[in-house]
N, C-alpha and C positions, 0 to 999 in steps of 0.2 A: 446633450440631446441630439446635436447634429451628428455626432459619431454614431449614436444608436440608429438614427434615421438612415445614415449612409450604409450601415451594416444590413439593415432591413431591405434596402433597395438593391444592394449587391448580394444577390442570392448565393449562398454557399453551395459548393459542389456537394452533391449527395453521392456517397460512394456505395455502389451496390456490391453484393457478395461476389458477383461474377468478376469484378475488376479489383476486388479488395487487395489481393496479393500484389498485383502490378502497381496500384496506386501507393500502397504502403512503401514499396521499394523506392518509388520516385520521391515521395515525401521525405523518406529517411535520407536520401541523397541530398535533397535541398537543405534539410535541417543540419546535416553533417557539414555542409558547405557554409553554414552560417546564416542561411536565409531563415526568415520567420515563416514556418509552415503551419498555417492555421492561426496560431497566436503564440506569444512568448510564454513558456512554462518553465519554471525553475526546477532545480534539483541536480543530483549528481549525474544522472544519465541523460543523454540527449533524448528529446521527445518531440512530438508534434500533436496537433489536434485534428480531428476529422469529424464529419457528419455522416453517419451510416444510415442506409435505407432501413426503414422499419419492416417488420415481417407482416405479411398479409394486410397491407393497407395501414399499418400502425404508423404513428408519427416518426419522423427521423430521430435518430439517437446520437447525441453528442458523446464523443469518446476522447480520451487522452491515450496516446500510443507511445510507450517507451520502446526503444530498440537498442540492441547490443552492437558492438563492433562486429566485424566479420567473424564468422565462426572459425575461420582458419587461423585466427590469431589467439594467443593465450588469454588476452584480456577479453576478447569477444566470447571465447568459450566459457570463461568464468561468469561473465554477465548473463550469458544465455542460461547457465545453470541457475543463477539467482532469479532470473525472470520466471523460470519454471517453478522454482520454490515459492515465489510470491503468489503465483496462481494457486498452488496447493494451499497456502496459508489462507487465502480468501475462501476457498472451497470448504476448508475445515471450520473456519469461523462462521460461515454462513450456515453450515450444517449443524453447528452448535447453538444457533439462535442469535448470534451477533449480526448486526447490520453490516452487510458487505455488498458492494456493487458487483454487477455481472462482469466477468473478465473472460478473455480468450487469449490463447497463445497461437502464434503463427510463425512458421519458418518459411522464409521467402527471400530470394536474392542473396543467399548466403548469410542472412541475418536472422535473429529471433526477435519477434515483436510481442509486446504485452499490451493488450487493448483493454481499457477499463472504462465502463460507462461513467459519465460525469454526474455527480449528484447535485451540482449547482446549475443544472439546466433543466428546462421543462418544455417538451415539444420542440418545434422548429426554432422559435425565437425567444422563448421564455427564460427568465433568469430567476434563480432562487438564492436568497441572501445567505451567505456562509461567512463565519468568522473563525479564524484560527485560535487555538488556545493561547498562543503568544499575544495576539492583539487583545483578546478578552481578559487575560490575566494582567496585562500591563495597564488596563483601564480599571482594575479593581482597586478601590481605595484601601481595602484591608490587606492587600498583597504584602507578604512578608518573606520574600526571597525563596519561593519554591524552586526546586531544581529537577523534580520529576513530575510526570503526569499526575500521579496519585496525590502528591503534596499540593499541587495546584488545584486538583479536583476537590480535595477536602475543603480548601478555603472557598472555592466557588459554591460548594454545597452549603457551607455555613452562611454565606452571603445570600443564599437562596437564588443564585443565578442558574444553577442546575439542581436537579433533584437526586435523591439517593439511588434511583435506578440508573441514571447516567453515571454516577460515581462508581457503582458496582461494575458497570461495563468497562469503565476506564481501568479499574483494578484488574479485571480479567485480561484486558488487552495488554496492560503493562506486564502482568505476570507471564502471559503467553509469549510476548516479545522477548522476555528474559530467557525463556527456555528454548527459543529457536535462534538465539544469537543475534537479535535485532539490537545493534548498538547505536541506532540512529533515531531513537524515540525522543526527538527534540520537540519543542512546543509548536513548531510549524507543521508537524505531522499528526496533529489531532485537531478536529474542527467541530463546530456546532452550527446548527441552522439558526439564523437570525429570525426573531419573531417580535410581535408587538407586545407580548407579555412574557413574564418569567414563569417557570424555569425554561431555559433553552434546551432544545433537543440535541442529542449527540448525533453527529453526522456519521455516515458509514466509514468503515476502516479504509485506510489507504497507506501506501508505503510500509507495509508490514512484511518484512522479508529478512533473512539472516545476513544482515550487513556486516557481521563480523568477518565474513569470508569475501568481502568485496575487494577488488583490485585496489592497490595503493601505489603511489609513485615508487617505481623500482621493483615492484612485486606484483606481477599480473595475476598470480593464483596463490594467494597466501594459504597457509595451513595452520591456523591459530590453535592454541590450546582452548578447548571449549570447557569452561568451568562456570556455569551459571550459579548465581548466589542462592544459597538455601533460604527458605522463608523464615521470617520471624514467627514466634508462636501465634500471634494474632492474625497472621496472613496465611496460615496453613490450609484452611478450607478453600479459599480462593485459588491459592497456588496449586493445590491438588487437582482442582477442576481444570485449570489452564494446562497443567502438566499432562493430563490425560489427552487434551487436544494436541499437545506438542508431540506425544508419542504417535498419534495418528498422522500428524503432519510429516514427521521424519519417515514414517513407513511409506507414505505416498511418494516422497522424494526418492527414497531408495529404489522403489519399484518402477519409477518413471523411466521408460526406455530413452527418452529425450535427454536425460541427465547424463553427464559424462561419468565414466567408471570412477575417475578420481574423486569427483564430488560425491558420488553415491557412497564411496567408502567413508568419506568424512561424515556424511549423513548417518551412516550405520553406527559409527562411533558415538555420534551425538545422541542417537536414539538410546543406545546402551547406557550412556551417562544419565539421561533423564529417567530411564527405568530404574536405575540404581537409586537415584534421589527419591523417586516415588516410593520405593520400598522403605526408605528411612523417614520420609516426611508426610506421606499421604495418609 
């Protein structure tokens, strides 16, 4: 309680649009130097949190901001491409009816920033309860060793922790991730809103990007073989829907002028592969 009170008394800086680029560059430098900028947030990429001024008198908006290494470095260039791809994934999912937070991309100070609205905040100081799939599944008495989002979701549906609508969305997200090369769909990258009653609602999408192309130790810009798994017979309808989204996703990546020519070429090949698979399985 004291920590909460202290946070309320210590007013957070509200970043206006006029100083957004300048402040993001400063906060990135602090985060890269090891300082806690806003709050500690985990994950592969460095990031910081911020409070953005609302539009036309609206309440301030809490965001998490990922940022890449300098664009002049091979690692920074690749992460910048992936940041742009993540923004396109959000746009496609939102246009397709999936819940996805508002995102923006900004180039400033030689870096690329990915800003995403937090779904665990409400207004200036409000908090919304959220639980990861990992925590939820680990607390399930009936848990039997699921290794994928879908396997865990099926057990949660049977236990009436989530409903069939949430399970269907999870099926779509997992299928979509598969055909955009998201190799990082671990149980910490799916979440639910905590509520007083069951079933729990599925939280918006996050960390949905083609991580198959992420830099690795000793390889700043890998060029992996993209070979998504074909759907099993019972998965074909869901897979076909998600594959249609993926075709649009890859098209947007290819046509994005902010994406490097090298990554656009890989995106073009990925789009061709998904189209070939659609011809066989859709």
